[in-house]
Kinemage of the C-alpha trace (Angstrom):
@kinemage 1
@onewidth
@group {chain A} dominant
@subgroup {mainchain}
@vectorlist {calphas} color= white
{ca unk a 1} P -67.318 -8.060 -22.669
{ca unk a 2} L -68.868 -11.129 -22.043
{ca unk a 3} L -67.116 -11.292 -18.531
{ca unk a 4} L -69.319 -8.045 -17.991
{ca unk a 5} L -72.763 -9.688 -19.190
{ca unk a 6} L -71.604 -13.081 -17.311
{ca unk a 7} L -71.425 -11.386 -13.844
{ca unk a 8} L -74.325 -9.222 -14.410
{ca unk a 9} L -76.538 -12.693 -14.592
{ca unk a 10} L -74.962 -14.527 -11.807
{ca unk a 11} L -74.694 -11.652 -9.456
{ca unk a 12} L -76.871 -11.624 -6.144
{ca unk a 13} L -79.593 -11.632 -6.205
{ca unk a 14} L -80.739 -10.805 -9.375
{ca unk a 15} L -79.918 -14.707 -10.439
{ca unk a 16} L -81.659 -15.864 -7.778
{ca unk a 17} L -85.084 -13.370 -7.750
{ca unk a 18} L -85.257 -14.498 -11.497
{ca unk a 19} L -84.731 -18.465 -10.797
{ca unk a 20} L -87.540 -17.965 -7.978
{ca unk a 21} L -90.283 -16.106 -10.954
{ca unk a 22} L -88.946 -18.391 -13.290
{ca unk a 23} L -90.081 -21.423 -11.444
{ca unk a 24} L -92.999 -20.200 -9.816
{ca unk a 25} L -94.631 -19.550 -13.787
{ca unk a 26} L -93.311 -23.167 -14.954
{ca unk a 27} L -94.687 -24.931 -11.821
{ca unk a 28} L -98.283 -22.891 -12.056
{ca unk a 29} L -97.970 -24.107 -15.970
{ca unk a 30} L -96.904 -27.805 -14.785
{ca unk a 31} L -99.618 -27.326 -12.629
{ca unk a 32} L -102.281 -26.520 -15.227
{ca unk a 33} L -101.414 -29.501 -17.634
{ca unk a 34} L -100.804 -32.035 -14.983
{ca unk a 35} L -104.820 -31.108 -13.924
{ca unk a 36} L -106.085 -31.270 -17.566
{ca unk a 37} L -104.319 -34.502 -18.164
{ca unk a 38} L -105.776 -36.082 -14.885
{ca unk a 39} L -109.327 -34.702 -15.832
{ca unk a 40} L -108.674 -36.057 -19.526
{ca unk a 41} L -107.989 -39.889 -18.643
{ca unk a 42} L -110.412 -39.949 -15.696
{ca unk a 43} L -112.945 -39.663 -18.701
{ca unk a 44} L -110.701 -41.978 -21.183
{ca unk a 45} L -107.752 -43.965 -19.247
{ca unk a 46} L -108.719 -44.393 -15.710
{ca unk a 47} L -105.994 -46.836 -15.542
{ca unk a 48} L -103.358 -44.706 -16.749
{ca unk a 49} L -103.903 -41.253 -15.076
{ca unk a 50} L -100.298 -41.028 -14.227
{ca unk a 51} L -99.040 -41.955 -17.875
{ca unk a 52} L -101.693 -39.762 -18.927
{ca unk a 53} L -101.133 -36.567 -17.114
{ca unk a 54} L -97.117 -36.697 -17.735
{ca unk a 55} L -97.799 -36.573 -21.447
{ca unk a 56} L -99.428 -33.610 -21.208
{ca unk a 57} L -96.700 -32.092 -19.116
{ca unk a 58} L -94.294 -33.146 -21.207
{ca unk a 59} L -95.843 -31.407 -24.296
{ca unk a 60} L -95.658 -28.236 -22.403
{ca unk a 61} L -91.869 -29.233 -21.773
{ca unk a 62} L -90.965 -30.219 -25.380
{ca unk a 63} L -92.541 -26.623 -26.326
{ca unk a 64} L -89.435 -24.678 -23.727
{ca unk a 65} L -87.003 -27.031 -24.894
{ca unk a 66} L -88.116 -26.709 -28.923
{ca unk a 67} L -88.313 -22.567 -28.235
{ca unk a 68} L -84.541 -22.593 -26.121
{ca unk a 69} L -82.675 -24.508 -28.715
{ca unk a 70} L -83.720 -22.694 -31.684
{ca unk a 71} L -83.429 -18.809 -29.425
{ca unk a 72} L -79.613 -20.093 -28.465
{ca unk a 73} L -78.992 -20.577 -31.754
{ca unk a 74} L -80.667 -17.515 -33.377
{ca unk a 75} L -78.928 -15.636 -30.344
{ca unk a 76} L -75.438 -16.476 -31.380
{ca unk a 77} L -76.497 -15.771 -35.048
{ca unk a 78} L -77.634 -12.248 -33.832
{ca unk a 79} L -74.775 -11.632 -31.800
{ca unk a 80} L -72.146 -11.857 -35.145
{ca unk a 81} L -74.387 -9.717 -37.161
{ca unk a 82} L -74.839 -7.057 -34.360
{ca unk a 83} L -71.423 -7.348 -32.771
{ca unk a 84} L -68.931 -8.392 -35.254
{ca unk a 85} L -66.819 -5.515 -36.333
{ca unk a 86} L -63.483 -6.994 -38.015
{ca unk a 87} L -63.758 -6.219 -41.432
{ca unk a 88} L -62.477 -9.763 -42.966
{ca unk a 89} L -64.624 -11.251 -40.615
{ca unk a 90} L -67.583 -9.219 -41.991
{ca unk a 91} L -66.995 -9.653 -45.545
{ca unk a 92} L -67.123 -13.517 -44.770
{ca unk a 93} L -70.208 -13.202 -42.476
{ca unk a 94} L -71.910 -11.003 -45.153
{ca unk a 95} L -71.415 -13.972 -47.991
{ca unk a 96} L -72.434 -16.794 -46.022
{ca unk a 97} L -74.710 -15.471 -43.290
{ca unk a 98} L -78.017 -17.209 -44.885
{ca unk a 99} L -76.389 -20.385 -45.196
{ca unk a 100} L -75.220 -20.311 -41.339
{ca unk a 101} L -78.488 -19.248 -40.249
{ca unk a 102} L -80.045 -22.536 -41.760
{ca unk a 103} L -76.784 -24.468 -40.559
{ca unk a 104} L -77.877 -22.545 -37.313
{ca unk a 105} L -81.702 -23.834 -37.386
{ca unk a 106} L -80.358 -27.344 -38.417
{ca unk a 107} L -77.922 -27.374 -35.539
{ca unk a 108} L -81.114 -26.147 -33.034
{ca unk a 109} L -82.983 -29.427 -34.005
{ca unk a 110} L -80.154 -31.531 -32.759
{ca unk a 111} L -79.935 -29.494 -29.640
{ca unk a 112} L -83.689 -29.624 -29.034
{ca unk a 113} L -83.144 -34.346 -29.704
{ca unk a 114} L -80.230 -33.887 -26.749
{ca unk a 115} L -82.804 -31.830 -24.193
{ca unk a 116} L -85.773 -33.679 -24.713
{ca unk a 117} L -83.765 -37.580 -25.107
{ca unk a 118} L -80.621 -36.816 -22.630
{ca unk a 119} L -81.344 -34.187 -20.307
{ca unk a 120} L -85.020 -34.951 -19.721
{ca unk a 121} L -86.178 -37.807 -21.681
{ca unk a 122} L -89.529 -37.091 -23.037
{ca unk a 123} L -91.011 -41.108 -22.334
{ca unk a 124} L -94.799 -40.474 -22.415
{ca unk a 125} L -94.684 -38.719 -25.583
{ca unk a 126} L -95.649 -40.305 -29.424
{ca unk a 127} L -93.699 -39.499 -32.701
{ca unk a 128} L -96.429 -37.555 -33.797
{ca unk a 129} L -97.221 -35.910 -30.616
{ca unk a 130} L -93.224 -34.696 -30.644
{ca unk a 131} L -93.667 -33.456 -34.029
{ca unk a 132} L -97.354 -31.864 -33.542
{ca unk a 133} L -95.419 -29.488 -30.539
{ca unk a 134} L -92.326 -28.654 -32.821
{ca unk a 135} L -94.715 -27.125 -35.115
{ca unk a 136} L -96.581 -25.037 -32.575
{ca unk a 137} L -92.884 -23.957 -31.431
{ca unk a 138} L -92.497 -22.620 -34.976
{ca unk a 139} L -95.614 -20.782 -34.450
{ca unk a 140} L -94.644 -19.438 -30.730
{ca unk a 141} L -90.926 -18.112 -32.401
{ca unk a 142} L -93.249 -16.174 -35.015
{ca unk a 143} L -94.559 -14.741 -31.805
{ca unk a 144} L -91.453 -14.062 -30.133
{ca unk a 145} L -89.508 -12.033 -33.076
{ca unk a 146} L -92.978 -10.110 -33.709
{ca unk a 147} L -92.773 -9.003 -30.163
{ca unk a 148} L -88.860 -8.028 -30.142
{ca unk a 149} L -89.962 -6.182 -33.940
{ca unk a 150} L -93.304 -4.329 -33.239
{ca unk a 151} L -92.448 -3.867 -29.037
{ca unk a 152} L -88.878 -3.571 -29.615
{ca unk a 153} L -88.865 -1.484 -33.082
{ca unk a 154} L -85.411 -3.656 -33.335
{ca unk a 155} L -85.759 -4.634 -37.416
{ca unk a 156} L -82.530 -7.249 -36.774
{ca unk a 157} L -84.464 -10.344 -37.294
{ca unk a 158} L -86.594 -9.172 -40.294
{ca unk a 159} L -84.612 -12.262 -42.372
{ca unk a 160} L -85.439 -14.897 -39.427
{ca unk a 161} L -88.813 -14.021 -39.145
{ca unk a 162} L -88.991 -14.777 -43.044
{ca unk a 163} L -87.789 -17.984 -42.701
{ca unk a 164} L -89.624 -19.273 -39.761
{ca unk a 165} L -92.784 -18.410 -42.016
{ca unk a 166} L -91.396 -20.640 -44.694
{ca unk a 167} L -91.029 -23.010 -42.082
{ca unk a 168} L -94.425 -22.852 -41.149
{ca unk a 169} L -96.104 -22.680 -44.377
{ca unk a 170} L -94.084 -25.384 -45.438
{ca unk a 171} L -95.319 -27.728 -42.724
{ca unk a 172} L -98.570 -27.289 -44.082
{ca unk a 173} L -98.383 -26.974 -47.695
{ca unk a 174} L -96.632 -28.786 -50.159
{ca unk a 175} L -96.526 -30.572 -53.633
{ca unk a 176} L -97.740 -33.594 -52.819
{ca unk a 177} L -99.989 -32.842 -49.786
{ca unk a 178} L -103.718 -34.760 -49.429
{ca unk a 179} L -106.905 -33.085 -47.958
{ca unk a 180} L -106.710 -35.680 -45.291
{ca unk a 181} L -103.001 -34.707 -44.499
{ca unk a 182} L -103.811 -31.394 -44.225
{ca unk a 183} L -106.438 -31.722 -41.830
{ca unk a 184} L -104.251 -33.629 -39.670
{ca unk a 185} L -101.421 -31.049 -39.826
{ca unk a 186} L -104.491 -28.417 -38.678
{ca unk a 187} L -105.743 -30.451 -36.009
{ca unk a 188} L -102.540 -31.473 -34.472
{ca unk a 189} L -101.945 -27.755 -34.252
{ca unk a 190} L -105.165 -26.648 -32.532
{ca unk a 191} L -105.029 -29.395 -29.904
{ca unk a 192} L -101.695 -27.734 -29.156
{ca unk a 193} L -102.722 -24.406 -28.940
{ca unk a 194} L -103.194 -24.526 -24.963
{ca unk a 195} L -99.521 -25.314 -25.120
{ca unk a 196} L -98.543 -22.211 -26.626
{ca unk a 197} L -100.522 -19.742 -24.589
{ca unk a 198} L -99.104 -21.233 -21.502
{ca unk a 199} L -95.247 -21.012 -23.119
{ca unk a 200} L -96.448 -17.575 -24.273
{ca unk a 201} L -97.480 -16.467 -20.182
{ca unk a 202} L -94.762 -17.900 -18.968
{ca unk a 203} L -92.361 -15.577 -21.536
{ca unk a 204} L -94.411 -12.777 -20.910
{ca unk a 205} L -94.229 -12.424 -17.542
{ca unk a 206} L -90.116 -13.232 -17.283
{ca unk a 207} L -89.858 -11.038 -19.884
{ca unk a 208} L -92.103 -8.083 -18.372
{ca unk a 209} L -90.279 -8.723 -14.834
{ca unk a 210} L -86.282 -9.212 -16.147
{ca unk a 211} L -86.779 -6.133 -18.341
{ca unk a 212} L -88.586 -3.909 -15.903
{ca unk a 213} L -85.832 -4.831 -13.171
{ca unk a 214} L -83.035 -4.949 -15.491
{ca unk a 215} L -82.092 -8.076 -15.157
{ca unk a 216} L -82.488 -9.015 -18.816
{ca unk a 217} L -80.524 -6.397 -20.684
{ca unk a 218} L -81.427 -5.332 -24.008
{ca unk a 219} L -77.633 -4.403 -24.723
{ca unk a 220} L -76.816 -7.543 -25.633
{ca unk a 221} L -80.174 -8.208 -27.765
{ca unk a 222} L -83.569 -8.649 -26.786
{ca unk a 223} L -83.070 -12.201 -27.987
{ca unk a 224} L -80.105 -13.799 -25.797
{ca unk a 225} L -81.936 -11.951 -23.170
{ca unk a 226} L -85.369 -14.394 -23.650
{ca unk a 227} L -82.799 -17.147 -24.516
{ca unk a 228} L -81.608 -16.336 -21.191
{ca unk a 229} L -84.868 -16.264 -19.961
{ca unk a 230} L -85.861 -19.909 -21.651
{ca unk a 231} L -82.195 -21.178 -19.906
{ca unk a 232} L -84.192 -20.738 -16.193
{ca unk a 233} L -87.366 -22.394 -18.167
{ca unk a 234} L -85.226 -25.240 -18.833
{ca unk a 235} L -83.666 -25.698 -15.432
{ca unk a 236} L -86.832 -25.538 -13.518
{ca unk a 237} L -88.208 -28.037 -15.828
{ca unk a 238} L -84.866 -30.292 -15.673
{ca unk a 239} L -85.464 -30.278 -11.520
{ca unk a 240} L -89.396 -31.107 -11.975
{ca unk a 241} L -89.384 -33.964 -14.303
{ca unk a 242} L -86.235 -36.014 -12.703
{ca unk a 243} L -88.255 -35.463 -9.186
{ca unk a 244} L -91.351 -35.572 -10.436
{ca unk a 245} L -92.437 -33.616 -7.346
{ca unk a 246} L -94.684 -31.297 -8.753
{ca unk a 247} L -96.625 -34.096 -10.826
{ca unk a 248} L -97.244 -36.294 -7.574
{ca unk a 249} L -98.924 -33.843 -5.266
{ca unk a 250} L -101.143 -32.567 -7.962
{ca unk a 251} L -102.194 -35.824 -8.581
{ca unk a 252} L -102.556 -36.589 -5.262
{ca unk a 253} L -104.555 -33.468 -4.770
{ca unk a 254} L -106.888 -33.963 -7.519
{ca unk a 255} L -110.410 -35.906 -5.847
{ca unk a 256} L -110.921 -39.255 -7.395
{ca unk a 257} L -107.059 -39.647 -8.479
{ca unk a 258} L -105.191 -42.860 -7.880
C-alpha cells in the first residue's frame, strides 16, 4: 500500500505540476509579506529595510513550518487510527491513543524547531514573535480540521479538534493570567491574522487543485494529503529563503527601496 501511494505522488507529471502550483502560491504570499515589510520599514525603520522585510517573510514561513509539523504527526496518528486492523495492536492503540496524541503533538514542537532552526534558520524573529505565530498556527489547524469535518463530513478528527480548542483557550486563559497579559496575547494574535489568511489562501488553492485533479488522494486520509501539500510548501520556502532570490527582487523593485 505504501509503495502504491508513493508511486502516485512521485509520478510525472503530477508531482512537477503540483510543485509549480505550490511555488506560485508561496512566491505570491512571500512577495506580499516582503512588500508589507518594506512599506513598514520605510515608515519606521528606514535603515533596516531588508531585515524588517525578512522578518515579515519569516513569520509566514514559521506558520507553514508549525502547521506542517503538526499535520505530519496528526497524519501518522490518523493513519494508525483508520487503517490499523491487527486485533492485538488495536487493543494497545485504543488504550493509549490519547496519550500518544499528546506525545505526537509534543514531538511536533520539536520538529517545528528543527524546521526553523536547522532547515531554514529564521534569524529575524524574536521569541515573542515566534510564539505569536505558533499561537496563530493553532487557529490555522482548527480551520483545517473544521474544513475536513464539515466539507468531507469526516468525524475522525473530533478528538484532535477538542485538543486544539483546549490549547487555544489555554493560551489565552490560565489561572494566574493578568489583564495586561491577556490583552498582549490577543494583540499578538490579531497582528498575525494577515499571515493566517495568507496561509489559508495557499492551502485552499493547493487543496482545490490537488483534490480536483486527483493528485491529492482522499483514500490515504485527507489530513495526510494536506500534510503532503505542506511539504511542497516547505520545500519551496527552503529554496526561497536559502537563496533569497524573491526577497532581493521584491525589495529592489519597490520605489524608494535601498
